[in-house]
C-alpha positions in Angstrom: 106.2 98.8 25.1 106.7 95.8 27.7 104.5 93.1 26.3 101.9 91.3 28.1 99.6 88.3 27.6 96.8 90.5 28.2 95.2 88.5 30.9 93.6 89.4 34.1 95.9 89.3 37.2 96.4 86.1 38.9 93.8 85.2 41.3 94.9 85.9 44.9 94.5 82.9 47.4 94.7 83.4 51.3 95.2 80.5 53.3 95.9 76.9 52.2 94.8 73.3 53.0 97.9 73.0 55.4 96.7 76.3 57.1 93.3 74.6 57.7 95.0 71.2 59.1 97.0 73.5 61.6 93.8 75.1 63.0 94.2 78.4 61.0 91.4 79.9 58.5 90.3 77.7 55.6 91.4 78.9 52.3 89.0 81.3 50.7 87.8 81.3 47.2 89.9 83.0 44.7 89.3 86.4 44.0 90.2 88.6 41.0 92.0 91.8 41.7 90.4 94.9 40.0 92.7 96.8 37.8 94.3 100.0 39.3 93.3 103.1 37.6 94.7 103.1 34.1 95.9 99.6 34.2 93.3 98.3 32.1 93.8 100.9 29.4 97.7 99.8 29.5 96.7 96.0 29.3 94.6 97.1 26.0 97.3 98.7 24.4 99.9 96.0 25.3 97.6 93.4 24.0 96.9 95.4 20.8 100.6 95.6 20.4 101.2 91.8 20.9 98.5 91.1 18.3 100.2 93.1 15.8 103.4 91.0 16.0 101.4 88.5 13.9 101.4 90.4 10.5 99.9 87.5 8.5 97.0 87.0 10.8 93.4 88.3 10.3 92.4 91.9 10.6 92.4 93.0 14.3 89.0 93.6 15.3 87.6 94.8 18.7 85.8 91.4 19.0 89.3 89.6 18.7 91.2 91.9 21.0 88.3 91.8 23.7 88.6 88.0 23.5 92.1 88.0 24.0 91.6 90.1 27.0 88.6 87.9 28.3 86.3 91.1 28.7 83.5 92.3 26.5 83.5 94.8 23.8 81.8 97.3 25.9 84.5 97.0 28.7 87.0 98.2 25.6 84.6 101.2 25.0 84.8 102.1 28.6 88.4 103.1 28.0 88.6 104.1 24.3 86.0 105.6 22.3 87.0 103.8 19.1 89.7 101.4 17.8 91.2 104.5 16.1 91.8 105.7 19.6 93.5 102.9 20.6 96.1 103.1 17.6 96.4 106.7 18.8 97.5 105.4 22.0 100.2 103.1 20.4 101.4 106.2 18.4 101.5 108.3 21.6 103.6 105.7 23.2 106.1 105.7 20.1 106.2 109.4 20.1 106.8 109.6 24.0 109.7 106.8 23.9 111.3 107.9 20.6 111.6 111.4 21.3 112.4 110.8 25.1 115.4 109.0 23.9 116.3 111.4 20.9 116.3 114.3 23.7 118.6 111.9 25.9 120.9 111.4 23.1 121.1 115.1 22.2 121.7 116.1 25.8 124.5 113.6 26.4 126.4 113.8 23.0 127.9 117.1 21.9 128.8 116.2 18.5 126.4 116.2 15.9 127.6 113.4 13.7 127.6 111.1 16.6 124.0 112.2 17.6 123.0 111.3 14.1 124.6 107.9 14.3 123.1 107.2 17.7 119.6 108.4 16.9 119.6 105.8 13.7 120.9 103.0 15.9 118.3 103.8 18.4 115.4 103.8 15.7 116.5 100.6 14.3 116.8 98.9 18.0 113.3 100.3 18.9 111.8 98.5 15.9 113.7 95.3 16.6 112.6 95.4 20.2 109.0 96.3 19.5 107.9 94.6 16.2 104.1 95.4 16.6 105.0 99.3 16.9 107.1 98.6 13.7 103.9 97.8 11.6 102.3 101.2 13.0 105.7 103.0 12.2 105.5 101.8 8.5 101.5 102.4 8.4 101.0 98.8 7.6 98.8 98.2 10.4 96.9 101.5 9.9 95.6 100.4 6.5 92.1 100.5 6.3 91.8 102.5 9.8 91.0 106.2 10.1 93.2 108.4 7.8 94.1 110.7 10.5 96.3 107.8 12.2 98.5 107.7 9.0 98.8 111.6 8.9 99.9 111.5 12.6 102.4 108.7 12.0 103.7 110.8 9.0 104.1 113.5 11.3 106.3 111.4 13.7 108.4 110.4 10.9 108.8 114.1 9.8 109.8 115.2 13.2 112.6 112.6 13.6 113.7 113.7 10.2 114.0 117.2 11.6 116.1 116.1 14.5 118.5 114.4 11.9 118.6 117.7 10.1 119.6 119.4 13.2 122.2 117.0 14.2 123.9 117.3 10.7 123.7 121.1 10.8 125.7 120.9 14.1 128.3 118.6 12.3 128.8 121.1 9.9 129.3 123.9 12.3 131.7 121.6 13.9 133.7 120.7 10.8 132.7 117.0 11.1 130.5 117.0 7.8 130.9 118.7 4.4 130.1 122.4 4.5 128.4 122.2 1.0 126.3 119.2 1.9 122.5 119.3 1.0 121.5 118.7 4.6 117.7 118.4 4.2 118.4 115.6 1.2 120.8 114.0 3.3 118.6 113.8 6.4 115.5 112.6 4.0 117.9 110.0 2.5 118.9 108.9 6.2 115.2 108.6 7.0 114.3 106.7 4.1 117.1 104.2 4.7 115.7 104.0 8.3 112.1 103.1 7.0 113.4 100.7 4.7 114.9 98.7 7.2 111.5 98.9 9.1 109.7 97.7 6.2 112.1 94.8 5.5 111.8 93.6 9.1 108.0 93.8 9.1 107.6 92.2 5.5 110.3 89.4 6.7 107.9 88.3 9.4 110.3 89.9 11.8 113.0 87.6 11.1 115.4 90.0 9.2 116.9 92.3 11.9 116.4 95.9 11.3 119.9 96.3 12.4 121.7 94.1 10.0 124.6 96.0 8.2 123.5 99.0 10.1 127.1 100.4 10.7 128.0 99.7 6.9 124.8 102.0 5.9 125.8 104.6 8.3 129.2 104.9 7.0 127.8 105.7 3.6 125.1 107.9 4.6 126.8 109.8 7.1 130.4 110.2 5.0 
């Protein structure tokens, strides 16, 4: 998700002091643009994601989020019925982005083993580029929130693992992976390794890249 500072769009000023000197219209009072339909909702989610990039900060509240956006809490609730819905919006973004990229990989790459390699690299890169989202993926940001949020992120992880299983099954049919390999166990191991890198990244305060030693890990996991 492209990060934003969560502030209102800059004021628009028509005219200038030089215009007035030249006989043109005098400058008008700065006016605040009204967000386009859906824009405020996106701003809220972008700001929430940015706040999640500070794992050692205080628990995120709607009051803190509203203050960051310079709006009232009531304004937030015009777009989301609860904070849980805001987190669901972030999970929705994760789902749309990750599975869109998985589909691109499987559409462009015919070889199952290379598909699995590409998916793992994408998952690690996605986390590195979206640190706030990483805390959602690991469930860390969902502690103390509605339990349905953790259930939903678990479903996202299960779907990713299912995609990896499909890649490995294809690799077996292409004789690129051992025919006697335990595909479900191997896919679960790969997914656990990815989650481990996500956790390591978040727990380090986003200093230790999730992509560190990725190629070496892949050689072990996919051999």
